[in-house]
C-alpha positions as CSV (number, residue, x, y, z in Angstrom):
1,X,35.0,267.0,224.8
2,X,33.0,264.0,225.8
3,X,36.0,262.2,227.2
4,X,37.1,265.2,229.2
5,X,36.3,265.9,232.8
6,X,36.2,269.7,232.3
7,X,33.2,271.5,233.8
8,X,31.0,273.9,231.8
9,X,31.6,277.5,232.8
10,X,28.2,277.9,234.3
11,X,28.6,274.8,236.5
12,X,32.2,275.4,237.6
13,X,32.4,275.7,241.4
14,X,35.2,277.7,242.9
15,X,37.6,276.1,245.3
16,X,36.7,277.3,248.7
17,X,37.2,275.5,251.9
18,X,36.4,276.3,255.5
19,X,36.5,274.5,258.8
20,X,32.8,273.8,258.4
21,X,32.2,273.0,254.8
22,X,33.9,272.1,251.5
23,X,33.6,272.9,247.8
24,X,35.5,269.9,246.5
25,X,36.3,270.9,242.9
26,X,38.3,273.8,241.4
27,X,37.4,275.8,238.3
28,X,38.9,273.1,236.0
29,X,36.8,270.4,237.6
30,X,39.7,268.8,239.5
31,X,39.3,267.5,243.0
32,X,40.7,269.7,245.8
33,X,42.3,269.8,248.2
34,X,45.2,267.4,247.4
35,X,47.5,266.5,250.3
36,X,51.1,265.3,250.6
37,X,51.9,262.0,252.3
38,X,52.8,263.4,255.6
39,X,49.7,265.5,256.0
40,X,47.5,262.6,254.9
41,X,48.9,260.4,257.7
42,X,48.4,263.1,260.2
43,X,44.9,263.8,259.1
44,X,44.2,260.0,259.0
45,X,45.2,259.6,262.7
46,X,43.0,262.5,263.7
47,X,40.3,261.4,261.4
48,X,40.4,258.0,263.1
49,X,40.0,259.8,266.5
50,X,37.1,261.8,265.3
51,X,35.4,258.8,263.8
52,X,35.9,256.7,267.0
53,X,34.6,259.5,269.2
54,X,31.5,259.9,267.0
55,X,31.0,256.1,266.7
56,X,31.2,255.6,270.5
57,X,29.1,258.7,271.1
58,X,26.5,257.5,268.6
59,X,26.4,254.1,270.2
60,X,26.1,255.6,273.7
61,X,23.2,257.9,272.5
62,X,21.4,255.1,270.8
63,X,21.9,252.7,273.6
64,X,20.6,255.3,276.1
65,X,17.5,255.6,273.9
66,X,17.1,251.8,273.8
67,X,17.1,251.8,277.6
68,X,14.1,254.2,277.5
69,X,12.5,252.5,274.5
70,X,12.7,249.0,276.1
71,X,10.3,250.3,278.7
72,X,8.0,252.0,276.2
73,X,7.9,249.3,273.5
74,X,7.6,245.5,273.6
75,X,10.1,243.0,272.3
76,X,7.6,242.2,269.5
77,X,7.7,245.9,268.3
78,X,11.5,245.6,267.9
79,X,11.1,242.2,266.3
80,X,8.6,243.5,263.7
81,X,10.9,246.3,262.5
82,X,13.9,243.9,262.5
83,X,12.0,241.6,260.2
84,X,11.9,244.4,257.6
85,X,15.3,246.0,258.2
86,X,17.0,242.6,257.8
87,X,16.2,243.1,254.1
88,X,16.1,246.9,253.7
89,X,19.6,247.5,255.0
90,X,21.0,245.6,252.1
91,X,19.4,247.9,249.6
92,X,20.0,251.0,251.7
93,X,23.8,250.4,251.5
94,X,23.8,250.3,247.8
95,X,26.3,253.1,246.8
96,X,27.5,253.9,250.2
97,X,29.3,250.5,250.0
98,X,30.7,250.7,246.5
99,X,30.8,254.3,245.2
100,X,32.3,255.5,248.5
101,X,35.3,253.2,248.3
102,X,35.7,253.9,244.5
103,X,35.9,257.7,245.3
104,X,38.4,257.1,248.1
105,X,40.6,254.7,246.2
106,X,40.9,256.4,242.8
107,X,44.0,258.5,242.1
108,X,42.0,261.4,240.5
109,X,38.4,262.3,240.5
110,X,36.7,265.2,238.7
111,X,33.5,267.1,238.8
112,X,31.8,265.4,235.8
113,X,32.9,261.9,236.8
114,X,31.5,262.4,240.3
115,X,28.3,263.8,238.8
116,X,27.8,260.7,236.7
117,X,28.2,258.5,239.8
118,X,25.7,260.7,241.6
119,X,23.0,260.3,239.0
120,X,23.6,256.5,238.6
121,X,23.3,256.2,242.4
122,X,20.1,258.2,242.5
123,X,18.5,256.2,239.8
124,X,19.4,252.9,241.5
125,X,18.1,254.2,244.8
126,X,14.7,255.1,243.3
127,X,14.3,251.8,241.6
128,X,15.3,249.9,244.8
129,X,13.0,251.9,247.0
130,X,10.0,251.2,244.7
131,X,10.9,247.6,244.5
132,X,11.2,247.2,248.2
133,X,7.9,248.9,248.9
134,X,6.2,246.6,246.4
135,X,7.8,243.5,248.0
136,X,6.2,244.3,251.4
137,X,3.3,241.8,250.8
138,X,5.9,239.1,250.0
139,X,7.7,239.8,253.3
140,X,4.4,239.6,255.1
141,X,3.7,236.2,253.6
142,X,7.1,235.0,254.4
143,X,6.9,235.9,258.1
144,X,3.1,235.1,258.2
145,X,2.5,238.6,259.7
146,X,0.4,241.2,257.8
147,X,1.9,244.0,259.9
148,X,5.2,243.7,258.0
149,X,3.8,245.0,254.7
150,X,3.1,248.6,255.7
151,X,6.3,248.7,257.7
152,X,8.2,247.8,254.5
153,X,6.6,250.8,252.7
154,X,7.7,253.2,255.4
155,X,11.2,251.8,255.5
156,X,11.6,252.0,251.7
157,X,11.8,255.8,252.0
158,X,15.2,255.4,253.8
159,X,16.6,253.8,250.7
160,X,15.8,256.7,248.4
161,X,16.8,259.4,250.9
162,X,20.2,257.7,251.5
163,X,21.0,257.6,247.8
164,X,20.9,261.5,247.8
165,X,23.8,261.8,250.2
166,X,26.3,259.1,249.2
167,X,28.5,261.0,246.9
168,X,28.6,264.1,249.1
169,X,29.6,262.1,252.1
170,X,32.3,260.3,250.0
171,X,33.8,263.5,248.8
172,X,34.0,264.8,252.3
173,X,35.8,261.6,253.3
174,X,38.2,261.9,250.4
175,X,39.0,265.5,251.6
176,X,39.7,264.1,255.1
177,X,36.8,266.1,256.7
178,X,36.2,263.5,259.2
179,X,35.4,265.9,262.1
180,X,32.5,267.2,260.0
181,X,31.4,263.7,259.0
182,X,31.5,262.6,262.6
183,X,29.5,265.5,263.8
184,X,26.9,264.9,261.1
185,X,26.6,261.2,262.2
186,X,26.1,262.2,265.8
187,X,23.4,264.7,264.9
188,X,21.6,262.0,262.9
189,X,21.7,259.7,265.9
190,X,20.2,262.4,268.0
191,X,17.4,262.8,265.4
192,X,16.8,259.1,265.6
193,X,16.6,259.2,269.4
194,X,14.4,262.2,269.6
195,X,11.8,260.9,267.1
196,X,11.7,257.3,268.4
197,X,11.4,258.3,272.1
198,X,8.8,261.0,271.4
199,X,6.6,258.8,269.2
200,X,7.0,255.8,271.4
201,X,5.9,257.9,274.4
202,X,2.9,259.0,272.4
203,X,1.9,255.3,272.0
204,X,2.7,254.7,268.3
205,X,4.4,251.4,269.0
206,X,6.6,250.1,266.2
207,X,5.8,253.1,264.0
208,X,8.1,255.1,266.3
209,X,11.0,253.0,265.1
210,X,10.0,253.4,261.5
211,X,9.7,257.2,261.7
212,X,13.0,257.4,263.5
213,X,14.8,255.5,260.8
214,X,13.4,257.9,258.1
215,X,14.3,260.9,260.3
216,X,17.9,259.7,260.7
217,X,18.4,259.4,257.0
218,X,16.9,262.8,256.3
219,X,19.3,264.4,258.9
220,X,22.3,262.7,257.3
221,X,21.3,263.9,253.8
222,X,20.7,267.5,254.9
223,X,24.0,267.6,256.7
224,X,25.8,266.1,253.8
225,X,24.6,268.8,251.3
226,X,25.3,271.5,253.9
227,X,28.9,270.4,254.5
228,X,29.7,269.6,250.9
229,X,28.7,272.6,248.8
230,X,28.6,270.7,245.5
231,X,25.8,270.6,242.9
232,X,26.2,267.8,240.3
233,X,26.1,268.7,236.6
234,X,24.2,266.8,234.0
235,X,25.4,263.3,233.1
236,X,27.9,263.2,230.3
237,X,30.4,260.7,228.7
238,X,33.5,260.8,230.9
239,X,36.4,258.3,230.8
240,X,36.6,256.3,234.0
241,X,32.9,256.1,234.7
242,X,32.7,252.4,233.6
243,X,35.8,251.3,235.6
244,X,34.5,253.1,238.8
245,X,31.1,251.5,238.4
246,X,32.8,248.0,238.0
247,X,34.9,248.7,241.1
248,X,31.8,249.7,243.0
249,X,29.9,246.6,241.9
250,X,32.7,244.4,243.1
251,X,32.6,246.1,246.5
252,X,28.8,246.1,246.8
253,X,28.8,242.4,245.7
254,X,31.1,241.6,248.5
255,X,29.1,243.7,250.9
256,X,25.9,241.8,249.8
257,X,27.5,238.4,250.5
258,X,28.7,239.7,253.8
259,X,25.3,241.1,254.5
260,X,23.4,237.9,253.8
261,X,25.8,236.0,256.0
262,X,25.5,238.7,258.7
263,X,21.7,238.8,258.6
264,X,20.8,235.2,257.9
265,X,20.6,234.9,261.7
266,X,17.8,237.4,262.0
267,X,16.0,235.7,259.1
268,X,16.3,232.2,260.6
269,X,15.3,233.3,264.1
270,X,12.3,235.3,262.9
271,X,11.2,232.5,260.5
272,X,11.7,229.5,262.9
273,X,10.6,231.2,266.1
274,X,8.6,234.5,266.5
275,X,8.9,238.3,266.8
276,X,9.6,238.1,270.5
277,X,12.4,235.7,270.2
278,X,13.9,237.9,267.4
279,X,13.5,240.9,269.7
280,X,15.6,239.3,272.4
281,X,18.2,238.0,269.9
282,X,18.4,241.4,268.2
283,X,19.2,243.2,271.5
284,X,22.0,240.8,272.3
285,X,23.3,241.2,268.7
286,X,23.2,245.0,269.1
287,X,25.7,244.8,272.0
288,X,27.8,242.4,270.0
289,X,27.8,244.9,267.1
290,X,29.8,247.3,269.2
291,X,32.7,245.7,267.4
292,X,31.5,247.5,264.3
293,X,33.4,250.5,265.7
294,X,36.5,249.3,263.8
295,X,34.5,249.0,260.6
296,X,33.7,252.6,260.9
297,X,37.4,253.3,260.4
298,X,37.5,251.7,257.0
299,X,37.1,254.9,255.1
300,X,39.9,256.5,257.1
301,X,42.2,253.5,256.7
302,X,41.6,253.2,253.0
303,X,42.1,257.0,252.4
304,X,45.6,256.8,254.1
305,X,46.7,253.3,253.0
306,X,45.8,253.9,249.3
307,X,48.3,256.7,249.2
308,X,51.1,254.4,250.6
309,X,50.6,251.5,248.2
310,X,53.5,252.7,246.0
311,X,55.8,252.0,248.9
312,X,55.2,248.4,250.0
313,X,57.7,248.6,253.0
314,X,56.0,251.6,254.5
315,X,52.6,250.3,253.7
316,X,53.3,247.1,255.6
317,X,54.8,249.0,258.6
318,X,51.7,251.1,259.0
319,X,49.3,248.2,258.4
320,X,51.0,246.0,261.0
321,X,51.0,248.8,263.6
322,X,47.3,249.3,262.9
323,X,46.6,245.6,263.3
324,X,48.5,245.5,266.6
325,X,46.5,248.4,268.0
326,X,43.2,247.0,266.8
327,X,44.1,243.6,268.4
328,X,45.1,245.2,271.7
329,X,41.8,247.2,272.0
330,X,39.6,244.6,270.4
331,X,40.6,241.7,272.5
332,X,40.3,243.8,275.6
333,X,36.8,245.0,274.7
334,X,35.7,241.5,273.6
335,X,36.8,239.8,276.9
336,X,35.3,242.6,279.0
337,X,31.9,242.4,277.3
338,X,31.9,238.6,277.6
339,X,32.4,239.0,281.4
340,X,29.9,241.8,282.0
341,X,27.5,241.8,279.0
342,X,24.8,239.8,280.7
343,X,24.8,242.1,283.7
344,X,24.8,245.2,281.5
345,X,21.7,244.1,279.6
346,X,19.9,243.2,282.8
347,X,20.8,246.5,284.5
348,X,20.1,248.8,281.5
349,X,17.1,247.1,279.9
350,X,15.4,245.6,282.9
351,X,14.6,242.1,284.1
352,X,12.2,241.2,281.2
353,X,15.2,241.4,278.8
354,X,17.2,238.7,280.7
355,X,17.0,236.2,277.8
356,X,18.9,238.8,275.7
357,X,21.7,238.8,278.3
358,X,21.9,235.0,278.3
359,X,22.2,235.0,274.5
360,X,24.9,237.7,274.6
361,X,27.1,235.5,276.8
362,X,27.7,233.3,273.7
363,X,28.2,236.4,271.4
364,X,31.0,237.8,273.6
365,X,33.9,235.6,272.7
366,X,33.6,236.7,269.0
367,X,33.8,240.5,269.7
368,X,37.6,240.7,269.7
369,X,37.9,238.7,266.6
370,X,35.3,240.9,264.9
371,X,37.6,243.8,265.4
372,X,40.5,242.0,263.7
373,X,38.4,240.4,261.0
374,X,37.2,243.8,259.8
375,X,40.7,244.9,258.9
376,X,41.1,242.5,256.0
377,X,38.8,244.8,253.9
378,X,41.3,247.7,254.5
379,X,43.9,245.7,252.6
380,X,41.7,244.7,249.6
381,X,40.3,248.2,249.1
382,X,43.6,250.1,249.6
383,X,45.6,248.0,247.1
384,X,42.7,247.9,244.6
385,X,41.6,244.3,244.7
386,X,37.9,244.4,245.2
387,X,37.5,241.3,243.0
388,X,39.6,239.2,245.5
389,X,37.5,240.7,248.3
390,X,34.3,239.6,246.6
391,X,35.7,236.0,246.2
392,X,36.6,235.9,249.8
393,X,33.0,237.0,250.6
394,X,31.8,233.8,248.9
395,X,33.9,231.7,251.2
396,X,32.7,233.7,254.2
397,X,29.0,233.4,253.2
398,X,29.3,229.6,252.7
399,X,31.0,228.9,256.0
400,X,28.7,231.2,258.0
401,X,25.5,230.0,256.4
402,X,26.4,226.3,257.0
403,X,27.2,227.0,260.7
404,X,23.9,228.9,261.1
405,X,21.9,226.1,259.6
406,X,23.6,223.5,261.8
407,X,23.0,225.6,264.9
408,X,19.4,226.5,264.3
409,X,17.9,223.6,266.4
410,X,19.6,225.1,269.5
411,X,17.7,228.4,269.0
412,X,19.1,231.9,269.4
413,X,21.8,230.7,271.7
414,X,23.1,228.3,269.1
415,X,23.1,231.0,266.4
416,X,25.1,233.3,268.8
417,X,27.6,230.6,269.4
418,X,28.2,230.0,265.7
419,X,28.8,233.8,265.2
420,X,31.8,233.6,267.6
421,X,33.0,230.3,266.1
422,X,32.8,231.6,262.5
423,X,35.0,234.6,263.4
424,X,37.6,232.5,265.1
425,X,37.7,230.3,262.0
426,X,37.8,233.0,259.3
427,X,40.0,235.8,260.7
428,X,43.4,234.2,260.1
429,X,42.8,233.0,256.6
430,X,41.1,236.2,255.6
431,X,44.2,238.3,256.5
432,X,46.5,235.8,254.8
433,X,44.4,235.9,251.6
434,X,44.2,239.7,251.6
435,X,47.9,240.2,252.1
436,X,49.1,237.8,249.4
437,X,49.3,240.3,246.6
438,X,51.6,242.6,248.6
439,X,53.7,239.9,250.2
440,X,52.2,240.3,253.7
441,X,53.0,236.9,255.1
442,X,50.8,235.3,257.7
443,X,53.8,235.2,260.1
444,X,53.9,239.0,260.2
445,X,50.2,239.3,260.9
446,X,50.4,236.6,263.6
447,X,53.4,238.3,265.3
448,X,51.4,241.6,265.4
449,X,48.4,240.2,267.3
450,X,49.0,236.8,269.0
451,X,50.2,238.3,272.3
452,X,47.0,240.4,272.6
453,X,44.8,237.3,271.9
454,X,46.7,235.2,274.5
455,X,46.7,238.0,277.1
456,X,42.9,238.4,276.8
457,X,42.3,234.7,277.2
458,X,44.5,234.4,280.2
459,X,43.1,237.5,281.9
460,X,39.5,236.6,281.0
461,X,39.7,233.1,282.5
462,X,41.5,234.4,285.6
463,X,38.9,237.1,286.1
464,X,36.0,234.7,285.7
465,X,37.5,232.3,288.3
466,X,38.1,235.1,290.8
467,X,34.7,236.8,290.4
468,X,33.0,233.4,290.7
469,X,34.5,232.8,294.2
470,X,32.0,232.9,297.1
471,X,33.8,235.8,298.7
472,X,33.0,238.0,295.6
473,X,29.2,237.3,295.8
474,X,27.1,240.4,295.7
475,X,23.4,241.1,295.9
476,X,21.3,240.6,292.7
477,X,19.6,244.0,292.8
478,X,20.7,247.0,290.7
479,X,23.3,248.2,293.1
480,X,24.8,244.7,293.4
481,X,24.8,244.2,289.6
482,X,26.5,247.6,289.1
483,X,29.1,246.6,291.8
484,X,29.8,243.3,290.1
485,X,30.3,245.0,286.7
486,X,32.7,247.5,288.2
487,X,34.7,244.9,290.1
488,X,34.9,242.7,287.0
489,X,35.9,245.6,284.7
490,X,38.7,246.8,287.0
491,X,40.0,243.3,287.7
492,X,40.1,242.3,284.1
493,X,41.7,245.6,283.1
494,X,44.6,245.2,285.5
495,X,45.2,241.5,284.6
496,X,44.9,242.1,280.9
497,X,47.4,245.0,280.8
498,X,49.8,243.0,283.1
499,X,49.6,239.9,280.9
500,X,50.1,241.9,277.7
501,X,53.1,243.8,279.1
502,X,54.6,240.5,280.3
503,X,54.2,238.8,276.9
504,X,55.7,241.7,275.1
505,X,58.4,242.1,277.8
506,X,57.9,245.9,277.4
507,X,55.4,248.7,277.8
508,X,55.2,249.1,274.0
509,X,51.4,248.4,273.7
510,X,50.7,251.1,276.3
511,X,53.1,253.6,274.6
512,X,51.4,252.9,271.2
513,X,47.9,253.5,272.5
514,X,49.0,256.6,274.5
515,X,50.7,258.1,271.5
516,X,47.9,257.5,269.1
517,X,45.4,258.9,271.6
518,X,47.5,262.0,272.1
519,X,47.8,262.5,268.3
520,X,44.1,262.0,267.8
521,X,43.4,265.0,270.1
522,X,45.1,268.0,268.6
523,X,45.3,269.9,271.9
524,X,47.6,267.3,273.3
525,X,49.9,266.8,270.3
526,X,52.9,268.7,269.3
527,X,52.5,271.3,266.6
528,X,55.0,269.7,264.3
529,X,53.3,268.9,261.0
530,X,55.1,265.5,260.8
531,X,54.4,264.5,264.4
532,X,52.0,261.8,263.5
533,X,54.0,260.4,260.6
534,X,57.2,260.3,262.8
535,X,55.4,258.7,265.7
536,X,53.6,256.1,263.6
537,X,56.8,255.2,261.7
538,X,58.6,254.9,265.1
539,X,55.9,252.6,266.4
540,X,56.1,250.3,263.3
541,X,59.9,250.1,263.7
542,X,59.6,249.3,267.4
543,X,57.0,246.7,266.6
544,X,59.2,245.1,264.0
545,X,62.2,245.0,266.4
546,X,60.0,243.4,269.1
547,X,58.7,240.8,266.8
548,X,62.2,239.7,265.8
549,X,63.2,239.1,269.4
């Protein structure tokens, strides 16, 4: 009985599903629903669409709020909160980076096993929250700023609240309920905006950002329990608990290494300079973090690719198609932001934030590579090699940390430059290392993306030269800045598409993007249940043929 995943009769939830919510386990305690391969691929494509829309919407909502908050709060207010969140976000992601991937990747998951993970996660969240609140005085000493201690106590609540929703959100993701997950994330973003703007307008300063962070996590937790109608049972001995915890530890260990590498910049800037410098740097980084859009697709990609790992040929086809699409979009977005990012920050945040725009100019070249770099985690997680992912995290941490330390004398601009440089250094070997267990040679990866990289470089350089001509000079006021952004955006778009089509000697990249977009939006796709599968397979075959030419 102890090794079984059966559910006591009084705790057995019935299988019932609707468009709005899910009961994930049947009366025997087995996870439901279970999809066939074709339906999984179709749901994955549409899930990617819902996730992308939610991510972009959330970023737009938050950025619009920052436009308002930049006029209600000071750079020092943002810097103070960033000093604390540079540490708290590591603990806040315990479980959501670990147990989520374990739930998605495992072949079978039952009610009792999920309940065990829930209680383990809750216990860890409580301990981490208490420990972080107690460490507030240590952070205040480190930054030589007494205001940091009470902020740490407030932010510690987000760690505990988040732990309450991790398993529910993971079960929704396993069931491919990405539309509901996306809607829940957007609602949480709205909660953050409403609380932060209201309290900032009331004059609460940096406490507006602290309260908004707590409100966002409360909204996510309430939504998770409403959408996933599951009540965990009491902990019991169940086979598989230990292996899933070990899987989660490897994933979280890798996340921790990545987190330290990704947040050492905030730590060094805040320590070496001051809260105002960190505030400018953080706003530039926030625009750079737009590339995290592709990382938001990790759960979707892992859910789909995990079910294809028993067919290596089909797995590689879909993965290479995904890499090509990510490369096409990512390199275009990266070059565009490099060209217009400085003007965007000046236009949206005001002239007092111009130093942030100058810093972002050096972030921009790394945006496209950030898109591609994030995909190596899809491979590790979907084929079940989190230990290799962790080892690669050690390499990433060492390389990034050394570059940051070397660049520190050049200030925030130097740190931003090394960000871009590290991504260009690490992306190719990361994909090679991730693909070794499945025979995914580096040549295949290179063939899938190099044309997009070269097209963005050619189009970006040409656009910069043309816009820099005296005949394209415009006024420096808001209208002039907006005009320069529009001209640059349109000019680069035309040149990038032309260069990409010329390098491919076909319109295949445009057909790929158009087809995926149509399939992501159900109203524009054909009713055939295998439409997405057929289309994605066709795209992979076309890509393979083109690469052989």
